[in-house]
Structure formats: structure tokens, C-alpha cells
C-alpha positions in Angstrom: 0.0 0.0 0.0 1.2 3.5 -0.8 2.5 5.4 2.2 0.4 8.6 2.4 1.8 9.8 5.8 3.0 13.4 6.2 6.7 12.3 5.7 6.1 10.6 2.4 7.1 12.2 -1.0 3.6 11.5 -2.3 1.9 13.5 0.4 4.2 16.5 -0.3 3.5 16.1 -4.0 -0.3 16.3 -3.4 0.2 19.2 -1.1 2.3 21.2 -3.5 -0.1 20.6 -6.4 -3.0 21.7 -4.2 -1.3 24.9 -3.4 -0.2 25.5 -6.9 -3.9 25.9 -8.2 -5.6 27.1 -4.9 -3.3 30.1 -4.5 -3.6 31.4 -8.0 -7.3 31.0 -7.9 -7.5 32.9 -4.5 -5.3 35.7 -5.8 -7.1 35.9 -9.1 -10.6 36.0 -7.6 -9.4 38.6 -5.1 -8.0 40.9 -7.9 -11.2 40.4 -9.9 -13.3 41.6 -7.1 -11.1 44.3 -5.4 -12.2 47.9 -5.8 -10.3 50.4 -7.9 -9.9 48.2 -11.0 -12.3 50.1 -13.2 -11.7 49.9 -16.9 -10.7 53.1 -18.7 -12.3 54.1 -22.0 -9.0 55.1 -23.4 -6.8 52.3 -21.9 -9.3 49.5 -21.7 -9.1 46.9 -19.0 -7.3 47.9 -15.8 -4.1 45.8 -15.5 -5.1 44.6 -12.0 -8.2 42.9 -13.5 -6.1 41.5 -16.3 -3.8 39.9 -13.8 -6.8 38.5 -11.9 -7.9 36.8 -15.1 -4.4 35.4 -15.6 -4.2 34.0 -12.1 -7.7 32.4 -12.3 -6.8 30.8 -15.6 -3.4 29.5 -14.4 -5.2 28.1 -11.3 -7.8 26.3 -13.4 -5.3 24.9 -15.9 -3.2 23.4 -13.1 -6.1 21.2 -12.0 -5.9 18.7 -15.0 -2.2 18.9 -14.9 -2.3 17.9 -11.1 -4.6 15.0 -11.9 -2.5 13.8 -14.7 0.8 14.0 -12.9 -0.5 12.4 -9.6 -1.9 9.6 -11.7 1.3 9.2 -13.6 3.4 8.9 -10.4 1.0 6.5 -8.7 0.3 4.1 -11.5 3.3 4.7 -13.6 1.1 5.4 -16.7 2.1 8.4 -18.8 -0.7 10.9 -19.4 -1.0 13.5 -22.2 2.5 14.2 -23.4 4.1 17.8 -23.1 1.0 19.1 -21.3 3.4 21.0 -18.8 5.1 22.7 -21.7 1.8 23.6 -23.3 0.8 25.3 -20.0 4.1 27.3 -20.0 3.4 28.4 -23.6 0.1 29.8 -22.4 1.3 31.4 -19.3 4.4 33.2 -20.8 2.5 35.4 -23.3 -0.3 36.1 -20.8 2.2 37.5 -18.3 3.8 39.4 -21.1 0.5 41.1 -21.8 0.2 42.0 -18.1 3.6 43.7 -18.1 2.8 45.4 -21.4 -0.4 46.7 -20.0 1.5 48.3 -17.1 3.9 50.2 -19.3 1.8 50.8 -22.4 -1.9 51.8 -21.8 -3.9 50.2 -24.6 -7.0 48.2 -25.2 -6.4 44.5 -25.5 -8.5 42.6 -28.0 -8.8 38.9 -28.7 -7.5 39.6 -32.1 -4.2 40.9 -30.5 -3.9 38.1 -27.9 -4.8 35.0 -29.9 -1.7 34.9 -32.1 0.5 34.9 -29.0 -1.4 31.9 -27.7 -1.3 29.8 -30.9 2.1 28.1 -30.1 0.5 26.6 -26.8 -2.6 25.6 -28.7 -0.6 23.9 -31.5 1.6 22.1 -29.0 -1.4 20.9 -27.1 -3.3 19.6 -30.3 -0.2 17.8 -31.7 0.4 16.1 -28.2 -3.1 14.6 -28.5 -2.1 12.9 -31.8 1.2 11.7 -30.4 -0.3 10.4 -27.2 -0.7 6.8 -28.6 3.0 6.7 -29.5 4.2 6.9 -25.9 6.6 4.3 -24.5 8.0 4.6 -21.1 10.8 3.5 -18.9 10.5 4.3 -15.2 13.6 4.5 -13.0 13.9 6.1 -9.6 10.6 8.0 -9.9 11.6 9.4 -13.3 9.6 8.6 -16.4 11.1 8.8 -19.9 9.5 8.8 -23.3 11.5 6.5 -25.5 9.6 7.2 -28.7 11.8 9.2 -31.2 9.0 11.5 -32.6 8.0 12.4 -29.1 11.5 13.2 -28.1 12.1 15.3 -31.1 8.7 17.1 -30.5 9.4 17.6 -26.9 12.9 19.2 -27.6 11.4 21.4 -30.3 8.7 22.6 -27.8 11.3 23.4 -25.2 13.4 25.4 -27.7 10.2 27.3 -28.7 9.6 28.1 -25.0 13.1 29.3 -24.5 12.8 31.7 -27.7 9.5 33.0 -26.5 10.9 33.8 -23.1 13.8 35.5 -24.5 11.8 37.6 -27.0 9.1 38.6 -24.5 11.7 39.6 -21.9 13.5 41.9 -24.4 10.3 43.4 -25.5 9.1 44.2 -22.0 12.4 45.8 -21.1 12.1 48.0 -24.2 8.5 49.0 -23.3 9.7 49.8 -19.7 12.3 52.2 -21.1 9.8 53.8 -23.4 7.4 54.1 -20.4 10.0 56.0 -18.4 10.7 58.3 -21.4 7.0 59.2 -21.7 6.9 59.8 -17.9 9.9 62.2 -18.0 8.3 64.1 -20.9 5.0 64.6 -19.1 5.4 64.5 -15.3 7.6 66.4 -12.8 7.3 63.8 -10.1 7.3 60.1 -10.6 7.2 58.5 -7.1 4.0 56.7 -7.6 4.0 56.2 -11.4 7.5 55.1 -12.4 6.7 51.3 -11.8 10.2 50.9 -10.3 9.1 47.6 -8.9 9.2 46.2 -12.6 13.0 46.5 -12.3 12.8 43.4 -10.1 9.5 41.9 -11.4 10.8 41.6 -15.1 13.9 39.6 -14.1 11.9 37.5 -11.7 9.4 36.7 -14.4 12.2 35.6 -16.8 13.7 33.5 -14.0 10.3 31.9 -13.2 9.8 31.2 -16.9 13.2 29.5 -17.2 12.7 27.5 -14.0 9.4 26.2 -15.6 11.5 25.5 -18.8 14.1 23.6 -16.7 11.5 21.7 -14.8 9.8 20.6 -18.1 13.1 19.1 -19.1 12.7 16.4 -16.4 9.8 14.1 -15.4 10.7 13.8 -11.7 8.9 14.7 -8.5 11.7 17.1 -7.5 11.3 19.2 -10.7 7.6 19.6 -9.9 8.4 20.8 -6.4 10.8 23.3 -7.9 8.2 24.6 -10.3 5.4 24.8 -7.8 7.4 26.6 -5.2 8.6 29.2 -7.7 5.2 29.5 -9.2 3.6 30.2 -5.7 6.3 32.8 -4.8 6.0 34.5 -8.1 2.2 34.6 -7.8 2.4 36.2 -4.4 5.0 38.8 -5.6 2.8 40.0 -8.4 -0.4 39.8 -6.2 1.1 42.0 -3.4 2.3 44.6 -5.9 -1.0 44.5 -7.8 -2.8 45.4 -4.6 -0.5 48.0 -3.3 0.7 49.8 -6.5 -1.2 53.0 -7.6 -1.9 52.6 -11.2 -2.0 56.3 -11.9 -0.9 55.8 -15.5 -4.4 54.6 -16.2 -6.2 57.7 -15.3 -7.7 59.6 -18.1 -5.1 62.3 -18.1 -2.3 59.8 -18.7 -4.1 57.8 -21.2 -4.3 60.8 -23.5 -0.6 61.2 -23.4 -0.2 58.2 -25.7 -2.7 59.3 -28.2 -1.8 61.5 -31.2 -1.9 65.1 -30.1 -4.5 67.3 -31.7 -3.0 70.7 -32.2 -5.4 73.7 -31.6 -5.7 76.1 -34.4 -4.1 78.9 -32.5 -1.0 77.0 -31.6 2.2 77.3 -33.7 4.1 74.0 -33.6 7.3 74.1 -35.5 7.3 72.2 -38.9 10.5 70.6 -40.0 12.9 73.1 -41.5 15.0 72.0 -44.4 18.0 74.0 -45.4 19.0 72.8 -48.9 22.6 73.2 -50.2 21.6 73.3 -53.8 18.7 73.6 -56.1 18.8 69.9 -56.9 17.9 69.0 -53.3 14.7 70.9 -53.3 11.6 68.8 -53.4 8.9 69.8 -56.0 6.2 68.4 -53.6 7.5 70.0 -50.4 9.2 73.3 -51.5 11.3 75.3 -49.1 9.3 77.5 -46.7 9.4 81.3 -47.3 12.1 83.1 -45.3 9.5 85.4 -43.8 7.5 82.4 -42.4 10.6 80.9 -40.9 11.5 84.2 -39.3 8.1 84.6 -37.7 8.2 81.0 -36.5 11.5 81.6 -34.8 10.1 84.7 -33.1 7.1 82.7 -31.8 9.3 80.0 -30.6 11.6 82.4 -28.8 8.5 84.1 -27.3 7.3 80.7 -25.9 10.8 80.0 -24.5 10.7 83.4 -22.7 7.2 82.9 -21.4 8.2 79.4 -20.1 11.2 80.8 -18.3 9.2 83.7 -16.8 6.6 81.2 -15.6 9.2 79.2 -13.8 11.3 82.1 -12.5 8.7 84.4 -11.3 5.6 82.3 -10.4 7.7 79.3 -9.3 5.1 76.8 -10.5 7.7 74.0 -10.1 7.0 74.1 -6.3 3.8 72.2 -7.2 4.8 68.6 -6.4 2.2 67.3 -8.9 3.0 69.7 -11.8 2.5 68.1 -15.3 3.3 69.3 -18.7 -0.5 69.7 -19.3 -0.6 72.3 -16.5 2.2 74.2 -18.1 0.6 74.1 -21.5 -2.6 75.3 -20.1 -0.9 78.2 -18.4 0.8 79.2 -21.7 -2.3 78.7 -23.7 -0.9 76.1 -26.0 -0.6 72.3 -26.2 1.8 70.0 -24.4 3.4 68.9 -27.6 4.7 72.3 -28.4 5.9 72.9 -24.8 7.7 69.6 -24.9 9.4 70.5 -28.2 10.5 73.8 -26.7 11.9 72.2 -23.6 13.6 69.4 -25.5 15.2 71.5 -28.3 15.9 74.8 -26.6 17.0 73.5 -23.2 18.1 70.0 -24.0 16.1 68.4 -21.2 13.0 66.3 -20.7 10.2 68.0 -18.8 11.1 66.0 -15.6 14.8 67.1 -15.8 13.8 70.7 -16.5 11.6 71.0 -13.6 14.0 69.3 -11.2 16.7 71.7 -12.3 14.6 74.6 -10.9 13.7 72.6 -7.8 17.3 71.9 -7.0 18.2 75.5 -7.5 15.4 76.5 -5.2 16.7 74.0 -2.6 20.2 75.4 -2.7 18.9 78.9 -2.2 16.8 77.8 0.8 19.8 76.0 2.2 21.8 79.3 2.2 18.9 81.5 3.3 17.7 79.2 6.0 20.7 77.1 7.3 18.6 75.9 10.3 15.8 74.5 8.1 15.4 70.7 8.1 16.1 68.9 4.8 12.7 67.4 4.7 11.1 70.9 4.8 13.4 72.2 2.1 12.5 69.3 -0.1 8.8 70.1 0.4 9.2 73.7 -0.3 11.2 73.0 -3.3 8.4 70.9 -4.9 9.5 67.3 -4.1 6.8 64.9 -2.8 9.2 62.8 -0.8 12.6 63.1 0.8 14.0 60.1 -1.1 13.1 61.7 -4.5 14.7 64.9 -3.4 18.0 63.2 -2.3 18.0 61.2 -5.6 17.5 64.2 -7.8 19.9 66.5 -5.8 22.6 63.8 -6.1 22.0 63.4 -9.7 22.3 67.2 -10.3 25.0 68.1 -7.8 27.0 64.9 -7.5 26.6 64.9 -3.7 23.7 64.4 -1.3 21.8 67.5 0.2 23.5 66.8 3.5 27.0 66.9 2.0 26.3 70.0 0.0 25.1 71.8 3.1 28.2 70.8 5.0 30.5 71.9 2.3 28.8 75.2 1.2 26.8 76.3 4.2 28.1 75.0 7.5 31.7 75.6 6.4 31.0 79.4 6.1 
């Protein structure tokens, strides 16, 4: 009789399998019912709700996998081949779309998702046809397929899984960088919207995917333990961040940033200026702009630059910790695309860097004028929402921390 005591491997196999589908189901249903995950008209489904669907799906799909594997280890009969790999080929693209939704607000449609799920569907269908070809040799709780077509198909599926993991990881890293660039162009403070936790989540997701790949290479109890433990830990990690992270990037204001900017009729965005070196370089379709027009355009651009500097120097709008480029554009009576172009081209900074330059300058003045003032208070008066962001920005601009700067230039006097 099979020993099912608490010390037996079979007991722990049952226990790990139960946890591997109960925990994702619990986390998924919690995320689907939690408040604050309302869909946006511009960005579609909230990422928290998307993650809830992914967790629920992964929990449900682990149930047949659990039944098959437990039956296999108890009776020695092989079940549906490559089912574990098919599961991974479903979960890898689904988690990719979650990370993509975080960094790129967009509406997800079935037409966009289905092509990414096709590898898993094809592997699952082919495995049904190859199931009668299975032959097995069981040694030391390890089951091997000895049929050559199955071996080739399994190796091909594992290589496909490794390629998908690599491509999706590189793509997500690219989207994260683009996300940071968009934030710097539109926000002056990014404490709650920079998604800094993705710097750890993306490598962890890749690590978990490769652990699943490694576990699929072996048909042993220990490999299933490894996969289940890593799956549970990764699920908890995403679940906790999904509950705690404020997805401010899915507000209506931020969603509009990613749409094409409609330019008001009274604004004067700068068209591309071509300075030909000879008549042969002139385009008959797009002739050179009249010199008078270019002169007027330069005057308007310079006027916008002066108004922008005046707004920051005299009104000190940068002291507003939640200042956005939309706020600045509204004060100047233009659109944010034009303001962004002026800041980028005339000053050589992103909006985030431009505002922080003024805030750091304000902080140094406060240090000199009020040497007894606390650093936390100076950070707040300068427009920073937190002490950590103030220290980080100050060190980036001045090369030293605020405390070191004060000791060197204020306390030493």
C-alpha cells in the first residue's frame, strides 16, 4: 500500500499541487473583485483585473495537470505528453501582456492576444495525436519517453519556449524604457507612477519562466516541487504589488498622453525646417518655406521660451509637487506637444529634468537663506513629494547628497 503519511514524498507532491492551483485561484478572484480596478475608456481593462484573469486561468489549468501527474506517479502510466510545456506556452505570453499593459496603456482585444497563444494551442493539439506513440521506462521515480518522434517534438517545444521567453523579456524591457521616457516628458514627479518595482519583477518573471522550462526538461517529483514553489512565490509577488501599486498611469489624463496630439488652431508647432545646399535638393512636392515664415516662426518659438522661463522664475510653478506638462501648457495657452518640443530643443532636457533643475536651484537657495531649516522641509518647499526623491534628484544634479552639499557650502562658512 502507498504510504501517504506526512513524511512521504507522495503527500508533499499532493500538497504542492493543491497549493499550486488554490493560491492562483484565490489571488485571481481577489484581484477580480477588489475595488479600484475600473476599466478606462482610453486604456481599456485595468491591469489589476487582467492579472486576476491570468491568475484564475493558471489556477484552473493546473487542475488537469495535477490530476495527470499524480496519476502518472502513482500508477506509472504516462498521461498527455508535453502538457506541462503547453501550460508554460500559455502563461508566458499572458504574463507578457500584463507587463505590457502596465507600461503601455492600450485596449487589449482577442485579435491581438490569440496569435500569441497559438504556439501553446498547436503544441497541445499535436500532443493529442502523439499520445498513442508513448513508450515509457520508469527508473527512480523518473519517467522517460523513448519514442523518437515524441523526443524530437518535446525538444522542439522546449526550444520554442526558450525563444518565446527571451523575446518577451527583451520586448518588456524595451516597453519599460519607453514608459520611463513618456513619464519624463509629461510629469515632474514620478514617485507613484515610475513602476520601479518592474525592475525586479521583469527579471523575476524571466527567472520563473526559465525555471518552468528547466522543470519541463525532467519528469521527476523534485522538478515539480521546484516549479510549484517558484510559481507560488512569483504569484504572491505579483499579487502583493498589484494590490499596493497605484496605477496612476491609467487615469484619463495619462491615457491621453499616448494618443496623437490634436493641435489647436491657435498654436504654432514648428514644422520641419529643411535647409537645402543646392537647387537639386529642393523637393517639388515640399518646397522650401518662405524666409518670412521661418523668421516669424523663430520669433514665436523664442517668445514661448521666454514665457516658459518667466513662468518658472517668477511664479515658481515648479513648487507644485504634482505639476505636469499639461498644467504648463494650459498656463501658456498652447498644447503640451509644443511645450515639450521647446523644452527638449531649446534647453536639451526632458520635462522631468527641466523641472528638477529649478527645484534643486530653489533648494540650494533655501539652504543658504535658512541654514537651520530641516532637509525634509526644504524638499517640500522646493516641490518634491518625498525626501527620497529629493535626495536622488539632488545627487544626480549636484553629484553629492543635500547633507554633504550643506556641510560643504553652508556649514563651512
